[in-house]
Biopython code that builds the backbone (N, CA, C, O; Angstrom):
import numpy as np
from Bio.PDB.StructureBuilder import StructureBuilder

atoms = [
    (1, "MET", "N", (77.079, 102.662, 123.451)),
    (1, "MET", "CA", (76.689, 101.708, 122.429)),
    (1, "MET", "C", (77.832, 100.715, 122.229)),
    (1, "MET", "O", (79.005, 101.061, 122.363)),
    (2, "ALA", "N", (77.468, 99.485, 121.907)),
    (2, "ALA", "CA", (78.444, 98.398, 121.778)),
    (2, "ALA", "C", (79.469, 98.669, 120.683)),
    (2, "ALA", "O", (80.644, 98.353, 120.870)),
    (3, "ALA", "N", (79.071, 99.241, 119.547)),
    (3, "ALA", "CA", (80.009, 99.496, 118.447)),
    (3, "ALA", "C", (81.077, 100.505, 118.853)),
    (3, "ALA", "O", (82.242, 100.352, 118.486)),
    (4, "VAL", "N", (80.700, 101.518, 119.593)),
    (4, "VAL", "CA", (81.657, 102.531, 120.061)),
    (4, "VAL", "C", (82.640, 101.898, 121.042)),
    (4, "VAL", "O", (83.847, 102.124, 120.961)),
    (5, "ARG", "N", (82.110, 101.107, 121.965)),
    (5, "ARG", "CA", (82.960, 100.432, 122.951)),
    (5, "ARG", "C", (83.927, 99.470, 122.264)),
    (5, "ARG", "O", (85.108, 99.428, 122.608)),
    (6, "GLU", "N", (83.431, 98.695, 121.291)),
    (6, "GLU", "CA", (84.274, 97.741, 120.573)),
    (6, "GLU", "C", (85.374, 98.459, 119.790)),
    (6, "GLU", "O", (86.522, 98.013, 119.794)),
    (7, "ALA", "N", (85.045, 99.548, 119.128)),
    (7, "ALA", "CA", (86.053, 100.317, 118.390)),
    (7, "ALA", "C", (87.139, 100.816, 119.335)),
    (7, "ALA", "O", (88.323, 100.766, 119.000)),
    (8, "LYS", "N", (86.750, 101.291, 120.499)),
    (8, "LYS", "CA", (87.727, 101.777, 121.491)),
    (8, "LYS", "C", (88.625, 100.635, 121.956)),
    (8, "LYS", "O", (89.841, 100.798, 122.059)),
    (9, "GLU", "N", (88.018, 99.465, 122.239)),
    (9, "GLU", "CA", (88.808, 98.319, 122.699)),
    (9, "GLU", "C", (89.788, 97.831, 121.640)),
    (9, "GLU", "O", (90.915, 97.460, 121.968)),
    (10, "GLU", "N", (89.374, 97.825, 120.370)),
    (10, "GLU", "CA", (90.192, 97.275, 119.291)),
    (10, "GLU", "C", (91.231, 98.248, 118.744)),
    (10, "GLU", "O", (92.302, 97.827, 118.307)),
    (11, "THR", "N", (90.923, 99.556, 118.763)),
    (11, "THR", "CA", (91.794, 100.524, 118.093)),
    (11, "THR", "C", (92.294, 101.654, 118.989)),
    (11, "THR", "O", (93.231, 102.363, 118.618)),
    (12, "GLY", "N", (91.692, 101.831, 120.147)),
    (12, "GLY", "CA", (92.062, 102.942, 121.018)),
    (12, "GLY", "C", (91.478, 104.275, 120.585)),
    (12, "GLY", "O", (91.767, 105.299, 121.204)),
    (13, "LEU", "N", (90.660, 104.288, 119.534)),
    (13, "LEU", "CA", (90.104, 105.535, 119.013)),
    (13, "LEU", "C", (88.790, 105.891, 119.690)),
    (13, "LEU", "O", (88.009, 105.016, 120.063)),
    (14, "GLU", "N", (88.560, 107.191, 119.843)),
    (14, "GLU", "CA", (87.259, 107.695, 120.283)),
    (14, "GLU", "C", (86.404, 107.821, 119.032)),
    (14, "GLU", "O", (86.769, 108.548, 118.108)),
    (15, "VAL", "N", (85.278, 107.129, 118.986)),
    (15, "VAL", "CA", (84.451, 107.061, 117.789)),
    (15, "VAL", "C", (83.080, 107.671, 118.048)),
    (15, "VAL", "O", (82.455, 107.433, 119.081)),
    (16, "GLU", "N", (82.633, 108.463, 117.078)),
    (16, "GLU", "CA", (81.266, 108.985, 117.073)),
    (16, "GLU", "C", (80.583, 108.385, 115.849)),
    (16, "GLU", "O", (80.980, 108.665, 114.718)),
    (17, "LEU", "N", (79.562, 107.565, 116.066)),
    (17, "LEU", "CA", (78.825, 106.973, 114.957)),
    (17, "LEU", "C", (77.900, 108.024, 114.357)),
    (17, "LEU", "O", (77.232, 108.764, 115.079)),
    (18, "THR", "N", (77.868, 108.079, 113.020)),
    (18, "THR", "CA", (77.017, 109.062, 112.357)),
    (18, "THR", "C", (75.804, 108.439, 111.695)),
    (18, "THR", "O", (74.770, 109.095, 111.566)),
    (19, "GLU", "N", (75.907, 107.166, 111.267)),
    (19, "GLU", "CA", (74.752, 106.511, 110.644)),
    (19, "GLU", "C", (75.013, 105.023, 110.476)),
    (19, "GLU", "O", (76.155, 104.562, 110.476)),
    (20, "LEU", "N", (73.920, 104.291, 110.332)),
    (20, "LEU", "CA", (73.990, 102.883, 109.985)),
    (20, "LEU", "C", (74.224, 102.796, 108.485)),
    (20, "LEU", "O", (73.466, 103.372, 107.704)),
    (21, "PHE", "N", (75.270, 102.080, 108.077)),
    (21, "PHE", "CA", (75.587, 101.955, 106.660)),
    (21, "PHE", "C", (74.827, 100.800, 106.021)),
    (21, "PHE", "O", (74.121, 100.989, 105.031)),
    (22, "HIS", "N", (74.970, 99.599, 106.588)),
    (22, "HIS", "CA", (74.365, 98.423, 105.971)),
    (22, "HIS", "C", (74.428, 97.254, 106.953)),
    (22, "HIS", "O", (75.272, 97.224, 107.848)),
    (23, "VAL", "N", (73.531, 96.304, 106.772)),
    (23, "VAL", "CA", (73.552, 95.062, 107.540)),
    (23, "VAL", "C", (73.810, 93.927, 106.560)),
    (23, "VAL", "O", (73.093, 93.767, 105.572)),
    (24, "TYR", "N", (74.836, 93.148, 106.844)),
    (24, "TYR", "CA", (75.218, 92.023, 105.995)),
    (24, "TYR", "C", (74.772, 90.737, 106.673)),
    (24, "TYR", "O", (75.059, 90.507, 107.848)),
    (25, "SER", "N", (74.064, 89.899, 105.915)),
    (25, "SER", "CA", (73.584, 88.622, 106.433)),
    (25, "SER", "C", (73.872, 87.557, 105.387)),
    (25, "SER", "O", (73.162, 87.437, 104.388)),
    (26, "ASP", "N", (74.910, 86.795, 105.630)),
    (26, "ASP", "CA", (75.291, 85.722, 104.714)),
    (26, "ASP", "C", (75.604, 84.495, 105.572)),
    (26, "ASP", "O", (76.582, 84.495, 106.319)),
    (27, "PRO", "N", (74.786, 83.459, 105.469)),
    (27, "PRO", "CA", (75.037, 82.268, 106.288)),
    (27, "PRO", "C", (76.435, 81.679, 106.100)),
    (27, "PRO", "O", (76.933, 80.989, 106.989)),
    (28, "ALA", "N", (77.070, 81.938, 104.967)),
    (28, "ALA", "CA", (78.414, 81.407, 104.716)),
    (28, "ALA", "C", (79.515, 82.339, 105.229)),
    (28, "ALA", "O", (80.697, 82.026, 105.084)),
    (29, "ARG", "N", (79.155, 83.460, 105.817)),
    (29, "ARG", "CA", (80.146, 84.451, 106.275)),
    (29, "ARG", "C", (81.158, 83.841, 107.233)),
    (29, "ARG", "O", (82.360, 84.080, 107.118)),
    (30, "ASP", "N", (80.672, 83.068, 108.159)),
    (30, "ASP", "CA", (81.531, 82.493, 109.193)),
    (30, "ASP", "C", (81.145, 81.015, 109.325)),
    (30, "ASP", "O", (80.000, 80.714, 109.662)),
    (31, "PRO", "N", (82.064, 80.097, 109.070)),
    (31, "PRO", "CA", (81.713, 78.673, 109.105)),
    (31, "PRO", "C", (81.279, 78.178, 110.488)),
    (31, "PRO", "O", (80.707, 77.094, 110.603)),
    (32, "ARG", "N", (81.543, 78.953, 111.527)),
    (32, "ARG", "CA", (81.163, 78.520, 112.879)),
    (32, "ARG", "C", (79.669, 78.681, 113.140)),
    (32, "ARG", "O", (79.079, 77.908, 113.895)),
    (33, "ARG", "N", (79.043, 79.710, 112.497)),
    (33, "ARG", "CA", (77.608, 79.958, 112.699)),
    (33, "ARG", "C", (77.184, 81.129, 111.828)),
    (33, "ARG", "O", (78.025, 81.871, 111.321)),
    (34, "HIS", "N", (75.897, 81.289, 111.659)),
    (34, "HIS", "CA", (75.360, 82.421, 110.898)),
    (34, "HIS", "C", (75.445, 83.668, 111.773)),
    (34, "HIS", "O", (74.830, 83.740, 112.837)),
    (35, "THR", "N", (76.207, 84.632, 111.314)),
    (35, "THR", "CA", (76.341, 85.890, 112.044)),
    (35, "THR", "C", (76.012, 87.040, 111.114)),
    (35, "THR", "O", (76.176, 86.940, 109.899)),
    (36, "LEU", "N", (75.549, 88.124, 111.693)),
    (36, "LEU", "CA", (75.278, 89.353, 110.946)),
    (36, "LEU", "C", (76.440, 90.302, 111.109)),
    (36, "LEU", "O", (77.084, 90.336, 112.158)),
    (37, "GLY", "N", (76.710, 91.079, 110.067)),
    (37, "GLY", "CA", (77.670, 92.160, 110.148)),
    (37, "GLY", "C", (76.905, 93.472, 110.071)),
    (37, "GLY", "O", (76.302, 93.779, 109.043)),
    (38, "VAL", "N", (76.924, 94.245, 111.144)),
    (38, "VAL", "CA", (76.232, 95.529, 111.193)),
    (38, "VAL", "C", (77.310, 96.609, 111.086)),
    (38, "VAL", "O", (78.169, 96.732, 111.959)),
    (39, "VAL", "N", (77.251, 97.388, 110.005)),
    (39, "VAL", "CA", (78.320, 98.337, 109.690)),
    (39, "VAL", "C", (77.804, 99.759, 109.844)),
    (39, "VAL", "O", (76.794, 100.140, 109.251)),
    (40, "TYR", "N", (78.513, 100.532, 110.647)),
    (40, "TYR", "CA", (78.193, 101.935, 110.879)),
    (40, "TYR", "C", (79.246, 102.815, 110.236)),
    (40, "TYR", "O", (80.388, 102.392, 110.057)),
    (41, "LEU", "N", (78.873, 104.024, 109.891)),
    (41, "LEU", "CA", (79.817, 105.056, 109.490)),
    (41, "LEU", "C", (80.011, 105.977, 110.685)),
    (41, "LEU", "O", (79.114, 106.132, 111.514)),
    (42, "GLY", "N", (81.175, 106.577, 110.767)),
    (42, "GLY", "CA", (81.427, 107.457, 111.898)),
    (42, "GLY", "C", (82.712, 108.238, 111.715)),
    (42, "GLY", "O", (83.375, 108.178, 110.680)),
    (43, "ARG", "N", (83.029, 108.966, 112.756)),
    (43, "ARG", "CA", (84.263, 109.753, 112.800)),
    (43, "ARG", "C", (85.056, 109.311, 114.026)),
    (43, "ARG", "O", (84.493, 108.971, 115.066)),
    (44, "ALA", "N", (86.377, 109.327, 113.872)),
    (44, "ALA", "CA", (87.220, 108.898, 114.981)),
    (44, "ALA", "C", (88.304, 109.928, 115.244)),
    (44, "ALA", "O", (88.751, 110.626, 114.334)),
    (45, "THR", "N", (88.714, 110.013, 116.488)),
    (45, "THR", "CA", (89.838, 110.855, 116.870)),
    (45, "THR", "C", (90.810, 110.014, 117.681)),
    (45, "THR", "O", (90.429, 109.047, 118.340)),
    (46, "GLY", "N", (92.068, 110.404, 117.615)),
    (46, "GLY", "CA", (93.101, 109.700, 118.354)),
    (46, "GLY", "C", (94.093, 109.045, 117.417)),
    (46, "GLY", "O", (94.027, 109.217, 116.200)),
    (47, "THR", "N", (94.992, 108.311, 117.983)),
    (47, "THR", "CA", (96.004, 107.576, 117.239)),
    (47, "THR", "C", (95.695, 106.088, 117.362)),
    (47, "THR", "O", (95.586, 105.578, 118.476)),
    (48, "PRO", "N", (95.550, 105.375, 116.231)),
    (48, "PRO", "CA", (95.232, 103.947, 116.316)),
    (48, "PRO", "C", (96.317, 103.173, 117.053)),
    (48, "PRO", "O", (97.510, 103.370, 116.822)),
    (49, "ARG", "N", (95.880, 102.291, 117.943)),
    (49, "ARG", "CA", (96.804, 101.395, 118.632)),
    (49, "ARG", "C", (96.073, 100.096, 118.910)),
    (49, "ARG", "O", (94.884, 100.101, 119.229)),
    (50, "ALA", "N", (96.773, 99.000, 118.791)),
    (50, "ALA", "CA", (96.167, 97.684, 119.000)),
    (50, "ALA", "C", (95.747, 97.525, 120.451)),
    (50, "ALA", "O", (96.399, 98.027, 121.367)),
    (51, "GLY", "N", (94.667, 96.831, 120.632)),
    (51, "GLY", "CA", (94.178, 96.549, 121.967)),
    (51, "GLY", "C", (93.307, 95.319, 121.933)),
    (51, "GLY", "O", (92.988, 94.807, 120.860)),
    (52, "ASP", "N", (92.919, 94.839, 123.104)),
    (52, "ASP", "CA", (92.032, 93.697, 123.235)),
    (52, "ASP", "C", (92.601, 92.522, 122.447)),
    (52, "ASP", "O", (93.681, 92.036, 122.783)),
    (53, "ASP", "N", (91.903, 92.046, 121.399)),
    (53, "ASP", "CA", (92.407, 90.894, 120.643)),
    (53, "ASP", "C", (93.007, 91.278, 119.296)),
    (53, "ASP", "O", (93.251, 90.402, 118.466)),
    (54, "ALA", "N", (93.249, 92.557, 119.058)),
    (54, "ALA", "CA", (93.852, 93.002, 117.799)),
    (54, "ALA", "C", (95.369, 92.906, 117.885)),
    (54, "ALA", "O", (95.973, 93.340, 118.865)),
    (55, "ALA", "N", (95.977, 92.334, 116.854)),
    (55, "ALA", "CA", (97.436, 92.239, 116.821)),
    (55, "ALA", "C", (98.067, 93.606, 116.565)),
    (55, "ALA", "O", (99.109, 93.936, 117.131)),
    (56, "GLU", "N", (97.421, 94.399, 115.701)),
    (56, "GLU", "CA", (97.900, 95.743, 115.409)),
    (56, "GLU", "C", (96.738, 96.569, 114.866)),
    (56, "GLU", "O", (95.718, 96.025, 114.443)),
    (57, "ALA", "N", (96.904, 97.876, 114.884)),
    (57, "ALA", "CA", (95.896, 98.792, 114.336)),
    (57, "ALA", "C", (96.618, 99.773, 113.426)),
    (57, "ALA", "O", (97.538, 100.474, 113.848)),
    (58, "ARG", "N", (96.180, 99.811, 112.155)),
    (58, "ARG", "CA", (96.797, 100.713, 111.183)),
    (58, "ARG", "C", (95.707, 101.296, 110.296)),
    (58, "ARG", "O", (94.587, 100.786, 110.250)),
    (59, "VAL", "N", (96.048, 102.368, 109.594)),
    (59, "VAL", "CA", (95.137, 102.995, 108.641)),
    (59, "VAL", "C", (95.631, 102.641, 107.237)),
    (59, "VAL", "O", (96.826, 102.713, 106.949)),
    (60, "PHE", "N", (94.680, 102.254, 106.360)),
    (60, "PHE", "CA", (95.025, 101.854, 104.999)),
    (60, "PHE", "C", (94.236, 102.672, 103.995)),
    (60, "PHE", "O", (93.052, 102.940, 104.200)),
    (61, "ALA", "N", (94.880, 103.067, 102.921)),
    (61, "ALA", "CA", (94.188, 103.664, 101.776)),
    (61, "ALA", "C", (93.520, 102.544, 100.993)),
    (61, "ALA", "O", (93.930, 101.387, 101.081)),
    (62, "GLU", "N", (92.496, 102.886, 100.231)),
    (62, "GLU", "CA", (91.753, 101.881, 99.472)),
    (62, "GLU", "C", (92.669, 101.042, 98.586)),
    (62, "GLU", "O", (92.505, 99.824, 98.513)),
    (63, "GLU", "N", (93.609, 101.658, 97.929)),
    (63, "GLU", "CA", (94.468, 100.942, 96.991)),
    (63, "GLU", "C", (95.588, 100.150, 97.671)),
    (63, "GLU", "O", (96.374, 99.486, 96.996)),
    (64, "ARG", "N", (95.664, 100.215, 98.991)),
    (64, "ARG", "CA", (96.734, 99.517, 99.705)),
    (64, "ARG", "C", (96.200, 98.627, 100.833)),
    (64, "ARG", "O", (96.882, 98.405, 101.834)),
    (65, "LEU", "N", (94.980, 98.123, 100.662)),
    (65, "LEU", "CA", (94.402, 97.253, 101.680)),
    (65, "LEU", "C", (95.167, 95.936, 101.755)),
    (65, "LEU", "O", (95.620, 95.427, 100.730)),
    (66, "PRO", "N", (95.316, 95.382, 102.950)),
    (66, "PRO", "CA", (95.967, 94.068, 103.059)),
    (66, "PRO", "C", (95.067, 92.990, 102.463)),
    (66, "PRO", "O", (93.858, 93.173, 102.319)),
    (67, "SER", "N", (95.677, 91.880, 102.127)),
    (67, "SER", "CA", (94.917, 90.768, 101.568)),
    (67, "SER", "C", (95.564, 89.477, 102.048)),
    (67, "SER", "O", (96.790, 89.398, 102.108)),
    (68, "PRO", "N", (94.794, 88.489, 102.382)),
    (68, "PRO", "CA", (93.334, 88.480, 102.352)),
    (68, "PRO", "C", (92.764, 89.125, 103.608)),
    (68, "PRO", "O", (93.465, 89.272, 104.609)),
    (69, "LEU", "N", (91.499, 89.507, 103.553)),
    (69, "LEU", "CA", (90.773, 90.010, 104.711)),
    (69, "LEU", "C", (89.853, 88.901, 105.218)),
    (69, "LEU", "O", (89.412, 88.053, 104.442)),
    (70, "ALA", "N", (89.569, 88.907, 106.490)),
    (70, "ALA", "CA", (88.736, 87.860, 107.093)),
    (70, "ALA", "C", (87.269, 87.994, 106.697)),
    (70, "ALA", "O", (86.771, 89.080, 106.402)),
    (71, "PHE", "N", (86.607, 86.852, 106.704)),
    (71, "PHE", "CA", (85.162, 86.767, 106.494)),
    (71, "PHE", "C", (84.748, 87.530, 105.234)),
    (71, "PHE", "O", (85.311, 87.310, 104.162)),
    (72, "ASP", "N", (83.769, 88.423, 105.360)),
    (72, "ASP", "CA", (83.281, 89.200, 104.214)),
    (72, "ASP", "C", (83.758, 90.651, 104.272)),
    (72, "ASP", "O", (83.128, 91.535, 103.693)),
    (73, "HIS", "N", (84.851, 90.894, 104.959)),
    (73, "HIS", "CA", (85.323, 92.265, 105.138)),
    (73, "HIS", "C", (85.750, 92.919, 103.827)),
    (73, "HIS", "O", (85.619, 94.135, 103.687)),
    (74, "ALA", "N", (86.253, 92.152, 102.866)),
    (74, "ALA", "CA", (86.607, 92.729, 101.557)),
    (74, "ALA", "C", (85.350, 93.249, 100.868)),
    (74, "ALA", "O", (85.362, 94.335, 100.288)),
    (75, "ARG", "N", (84.269, 92.481, 100.929)),
    (75, "ARG", "CA", (83.002, 92.940, 100.327)),
    (75, "ARG", "C", (82.504, 94.208, 101.011)),
    (75, "ARG", "O", (82.067, 95.143, 100.339)),
    (76, "ILE", "N", (82.567, 94.247, 102.331)),
    (76, "ILE", "CA", (82.116, 95.423, 103.075)),
    (76, "ILE", "C", (82.923, 96.648, 102.661)),
    (76, "ILE", "O", (82.353, 97.712, 102.419)),
    (77, "LEU", "N", (84.224, 96.511, 102.577)),
    (77, "LEU", "CA", (85.058, 97.650, 102.175)),
    (77, "LEU", "C", (84.812, 98.040, 100.720)),
    (77, "LEU", "O", (84.787, 99.228, 100.399)),
    (78, "ASP", "N", (84.631, 97.060, 99.836)),
    (78, "ASP", "CA", (84.280, 97.376, 98.439)),
    (78, "ASP", "C", (82.993, 98.187, 98.388)),
    (78, "ASP", "O", (82.911, 99.185, 97.673)),
    (79, "ASP", "N", (81.990, 97.759, 99.147)),
    (79, "ASP", "CA", (80.717, 98.492, 99.185)),
    (79, "ASP", "C", (80.909, 99.907, 99.728)),
    (79, "ASP", "O", (80.341, 100.862, 99.197)),
    (80, "TYR", "N", (81.700, 100.038, 100.773)),
    (80, "TYR", "CA", (81.929, 101.354, 101.375)),
    (80, "TYR", "C", (82.625, 102.299, 100.382)),
    (80, "TYR", "O", (82.191, 103.436, 100.200)),
    (81, "PHE", "N", (83.691, 101.831, 99.750)),
    (81, "PHE", "CA", (84.408, 102.701, 98.808)),
    (81, "PHE", "C", (83.541, 103.042, 97.596)),
    (81, "PHE", "O", (83.618, 104.157, 97.080)),
    (82, "ALA", "N", (82.725, 102.106, 97.139)),
    (82, "ALA", "CA", (81.790, 102.399, 96.044)),
    (82, "ALA", "C", (80.788, 103.463, 96.480)),
    (82, "ALA", "O", (80.452, 104.358, 95.704)),
    (83, "TYR", "N", (80.316, 103.367, 97.709)),
    (83, "TYR", "CA", (79.390, 104.364, 98.258)),
    (83, "TYR", "C", (80.051, 105.747, 98.320)),
    (83, "TYR", "O", (79.424, 106.752, 97.985)),
    (84, "ARG", "N", (81.299, 105.793, 98.742)),
    (84, "ARG", "CA", (82.017, 107.077, 98.808)),
    (84, "ARG", "C", (82.133, 107.716, 97.427)),
    (84, "ARG", "O", (82.050, 108.938, 97.300)),
    (85, "ARG", "N", (82.324, 106.898, 96.394)),
    (85, "ARG", "CA", (82.463, 107.422, 95.030)),
    (85, "ARG", "C", (81.117, 107.812, 94.418)),
    (85, "ARG", "O", (81.029, 108.817, 93.713)),
    (86, "SER", "N", (80.072, 107.028, 94.680)),
    (86, "SER", "CA", (78.819, 107.203, 93.952)),
    (86, "SER", "C", (77.648, 107.720, 94.782)),
    (86, "SER", "O", (76.686, 108.256, 94.231)),
    (87, "GLY", "N", (77.723, 107.565, 96.081)),
    (87, "GLY", "CA", (76.592, 107.912, 96.936)),
    (87, "GLY", "C", (75.527, 106.825, 96.977)),
    (87, "GLY", "O", (74.514, 106.980, 97.658)),
    (88, "GLN", "N", (75.742, 105.728, 96.259)),
    (88, "GLN", "CA", (74.786, 104.623, 96.215)),
    (88, "GLN", "C", (75.119, 103.598, 97.289)),
    (88, "GLN", "O", (76.238, 103.091, 97.365)),
    (89, "ARG", "N", (74.125, 103.306, 98.113)),
    (89, "ARG", "CA", (74.313, 102.304, 99.157)),
    (89, "ARG", "C", (74.190, 100.906, 98.554)),
    (89, "ARG", "O", (73.601, 100.743, 97.485)),
    (90, "PRO", "N", (74.737, 99.903, 99.227)),
    (90, "PRO", "CA", (74.607, 98.533, 98.727)),
    (90, "PRO", "C", (73.140, 98.112, 98.710)),
    (90, "PRO", "O", (72.325, 98.584, 99.502)),
    (91, "ARG", "N", (72.839, 97.228, 97.799)),
    (91, "ARG", "CA", (71.484, 96.660, 97.717)),
    (91, "ARG", "C", (71.305, 95.681, 98.879)),
    (91, "ARG", "O", (72.284, 95.126, 99.378)),
    (92, "PRO", "N", (70.073, 95.469, 99.306)),
    (92, "PRO", "CA", (69.859, 94.473, 100.378)),
    (92, "PRO", "C", (70.422, 93.108, 99.984)),
    (92, "PRO", "O", (70.384, 92.718, 98.817)),
    (93, "CYS", "N", (70.932, 92.410, 100.956)),
    (93, "CYS", "CA", (71.510, 91.075, 100.722)),
    (93, "CYS", "C", (70.416, 90.074, 100.463)),
    (93, "CYS", "O", (70.697, 88.896, 100.244)),
]
sb = StructureBuilder()
sb.init_structure("model")
sb.init_model(0)
sb.init_chain("A")
sb.init_seg("    ")
for serial, (resi, resn, name, xyz) in enumerate(atoms, 1):
    if name == "N":
        sb.init_residue(resn, " ", resi, " ")
    sb.init_atom(name, np.array(xyz, "f"), 0.0, 1.0, " ", f" {name:<3s}", serial, name[0])
structure = sb.get_structure()
């Protein structure tokens, strides 16, 4: 699957996808064109390392996320952490 391959290329991690989390569709997400963000949940093994077009690969706790994040990635992470706390998935966009 493309998401598993992309995760391996960007982070060096072996990823097993467990479920589709949410699909984000916001025409303003990327000024170059309307793109969708398809977000999966999964498990990974290995040590993160930068690859492909990533400058670096690191693990961050929720309270120590870098800022700013590109595109709508802050919203995606906010939704994910809210889901982890409450079990409630994001509402459709």
